C-alpha positions as a printed Julia matrix, in Angstrom:
207×3 Matrix{Float64}:
 -34.55  -20.16   12.41
 -33.67  -19.08   15.88
 -33.3   -15.5    16.45
 -29.96  -16.0    18.63
 -27.78  -19.04   19.54
 -25.11  -19.2    21.6
 -23.69  -21.63   18.89
 -23.57  -18.75   16.5
 -22.2   -16.34   18.76
 -19.3   -17.97   19.93
 -18.51  -18.83   16.23
 -18.7   -15.07   15.66
 -16.37  -14.17   18.22
 -14.09  -16.51   17.3
 -13.93  -15.45   13.56
 -13.9   -11.91   14.68
 -10.64  -12.95   16.8
  -8.74  -14.71   13.83
  -9.86  -11.71   11.49
  -8.35   -9.24   14.16
  -5.13  -10.86   14.6
  -4.44  -11.14   10.9
  -5.45   -7.36   10.6
  -2.79   -6.59   13.46
  -0.03   -8.96   11.72
  -0.26   -7.3     8.45
  -0.66   -3.82    9.7
   1.47   -3.65   12.23
   4.48   -6.58   11.26
   4.39   -5.85    7.46
   3.34   -2.19    6.83
   4.39   -0.39    9.81
   8.22   -1.5    10.38
   8.52   -0.19    6.67
   6.1     2.86    6.3
   6.04    4.21   10.09
   2.68    5.86    9.58
   0.86    5.36   12.94
  -2.34    7.2    11.13
  -2.45    4.44    8.55
  -2.45    1.79   11.22
  -5.08    2.94   12.93
  -7.37    3.61    9.86
  -6.35   -0.3     8.86
  -7.33   -2.06   12.44
 -10.36    0.11   12.32
 -11.64   -0.58    9.03
 -10.63   -4.25    9.3
 -13.2    -4.4    12.17
 -15.49   -2.51   10.95
 -16.25   -4.22    7.99
 -15.89   -7.53    9.35
 -18.93   -6.85   11.61
 -20.87   -5.42    8.99
 -20.47   -8.08    6.51
 -20.9   -10.86    9.17
 -24.41   -8.73   10.04
 -25.33   -8.49    6.27
 -24.49  -11.62    5.22
 -27.43  -13.39    7.09
 -29.91  -10.92    5.18
 -28.18  -12.47    1.6
 -26.81   -9.67    0.65
 -23.13  -11.11    0.6
 -21.73  -11.18   -3.02
 -23.59   -7.61   -3.58
 -22.18   -6.17   -0.39
 -18.85   -7.26   -1.23
 -18.86   -5.63   -4.44
 -20.32   -2.45   -2.93
 -17.28   -2.38   -0.77
 -14.93   -2.56   -3.29
 -16.81    0.16   -5.24
 -16.12    2.33   -2.02
 -12.51    1.1    -2.32
 -12.28    2.88   -5.62
 -13.99    5.97   -4.88
 -11.34    6.42   -2.17
  -8.66    6.1    -4.45
  -9.68    8.11   -7.32
 -12.35   10.69   -5.46
 -10.27   11.63   -2.22
  -7.02   13.63   -1.94
  -4.29   11.2    -3.45
  -3.5     8.0    -1.07
  -0.05    6.53   -1.91
   0.04    3.3    -3.95
   1.33    1.25   -1.12
  -1.39    2.34    1.66
  -4.12    1.84   -1.04
  -2.71   -1.72   -1.69
  -2.65   -2.55    2.38
  -6.4    -0.91    2.23
  -7.34   -3.27   -0.29
  -5.78   -6.69    1.63
  -7.6    -5.73    4.62
 -10.84   -4.83    3.22
 -10.31   -8.38    1.49
  -9.42  -10.63    4.4
 -12.28   -8.7     6.16
 -14.51   -9.47    3.64
 -13.47  -13.19    3.14
 -13.5   -13.72    6.82
 -16.79  -12.63    7.48
 -18.9   -14.09    4.5
 -16.84  -17.65    4.56
 -19.12  -19.03    6.97
 -19.59  -22.49    4.65
 -15.68  -22.87    4.71
 -13.72  -24.81    7.22
 -11.3   -23.78    9.73
  -7.93  -25.15    8.29
  -9.42  -23.45    4.64
 -10.05  -20.13    6.04
  -6.59  -20.16    8.32
  -5.06  -21.18    5.21
  -5.95  -18.25    3.01
  -5.23  -16.22    5.7
  -1.7   -17.28    5.87
  -1.43  -17.3     2.07
  -2.42  -13.71    1.79
   0.05  -12.99    4.66
   2.76  -14.71    3.26
   2.2   -12.98   -0.18
   2.53   -9.81    1.74
   5.82  -10.43    3.25
   7.39  -11.95    0.25
   6.41   -8.78   -1.54
   7.25   -6.38    1.14
  10.58   -7.77    2.35
  12.06  -10.37   -0.33
  11.12   -9.22   -3.94
  10.74   -6.13   -4.05
  13.46   -5.08   -1.16
  15.14   -2.58   -3.2
  12.95    0.31   -3.27
  13.47    3.51   -4.83
  12.28    7.61   -4.08
  12.22   10.05   -7.03
  12.68   13.51   -7.05
  12.43   16.33   -9.5
  15.05   18.91   -9.62
  16.33   21.48  -12.03
  20.06   21.76  -13.48
  21.55   24.85  -15.23
  23.96   22.85  -17.28
  22.41   21.27  -19.93
  25.31   20.1   -21.75
  24.92   17.5   -19.43
  22.03   16.08  -20.74
  23.76   14.81  -24.04
  23.68   10.79  -24.02
  27.31   10.35  -24.29
  27.54   12.69  -20.6
  25.26   10.53  -18.84
  27.62    9.15  -16.43
  29.07   12.73  -15.7
  25.16   13.6   -15.24
  24.84   10.91  -12.39
  28.02   12.01  -10.97
  26.87   15.71  -10.68
  23.11   15.07   -9.46
  25.04   12.71   -6.64
  27.24   15.86   -5.61
  24.4    17.96   -6.01
  21.39   16.03   -4.06
  23.74   14.19   -1.26
  22.41   11.26   -2.4
  23.71    8.1    -4.31
  21.7     8.34   -7.19
  20.81    5.47   -9.53
  19.04    6.49  -12.23
  18.04    9.65  -13.98
  15.38   10.71  -16.36
  15.56   13.65  -18.49
  12.43   15.75  -18.63
  11.97   19.48  -19.95
  15.16   21.05  -21.46
  14.77   24.83  -21.89
  17.44   26.02  -24.44
  16.88   29.42  -23.69
  16.91   29.57  -19.83
  19.56   27.03  -20.37
  18.31   24.8   -17.61
  16.48   21.2   -17.7
  14.26   19.16  -15.62
  15.78   16.08  -14.35
  14.24   13.19  -12.16
  16.3    11.69  -10.12
  16.17    7.94   -8.5
  17.56    6.72   -5.31
  17.4     3.68   -2.6
  14.78    4.66    0.16
  17.65    3.39    2.63
  19.73    6.0     1.45
  17.18    8.8     2.37
  14.88    7.54    5.26
  13.93   11.33    5.87
  13.03   11.77    2.5
   9.44   11.73    1.04
   7.78   11.81   -2.37
   6.43   15.35   -3.38
   3.22   15.36   -5.13
   4.73   16.82   -8.32
   7.51   14.26   -8.5
   5.28   11.35   -9.87
   4.46   13.88  -12.59
């Protein structure tokens, strides 16, 4: 077995270029226009490239499957053992790592099959981001003093009051803890993301 061949080197460069292009398309054209978080865009590009290089090098040492499983174990640690990362960002991390592992370790797959799998992942991500789940909601938790509005028959009035109070067109409201002594209620409101482009989800809004 040759330690180095130009054919293998050019194949590595070609596959690396393909992987980089798809990572860029997914992160820059699908993720960034919606989320506007350049720090995650930077992470996606670097993680995708590094994962590809590591998998390609260690794949020659017959560690392919085990190493791939290890990468997704690291992914699980990132999700549950670090500061909370939004589900959307973790999904894109999963996509980027998955695409990079696939492109690096699929040495026995033909180029058309490799490109088809990349196109399929891109198309599914695009469909989910821009077509199937086009309406995206933001939730906020607020406190109201008029607990009479929490009665089921007053739900339409509650929606109207919450819309006036928050300044957003409230689509749905969920009634949480009601304190009858303090005469106040905890309400979670939902409104369209497009109606509040400068809002974000606080850490306690998802409780």
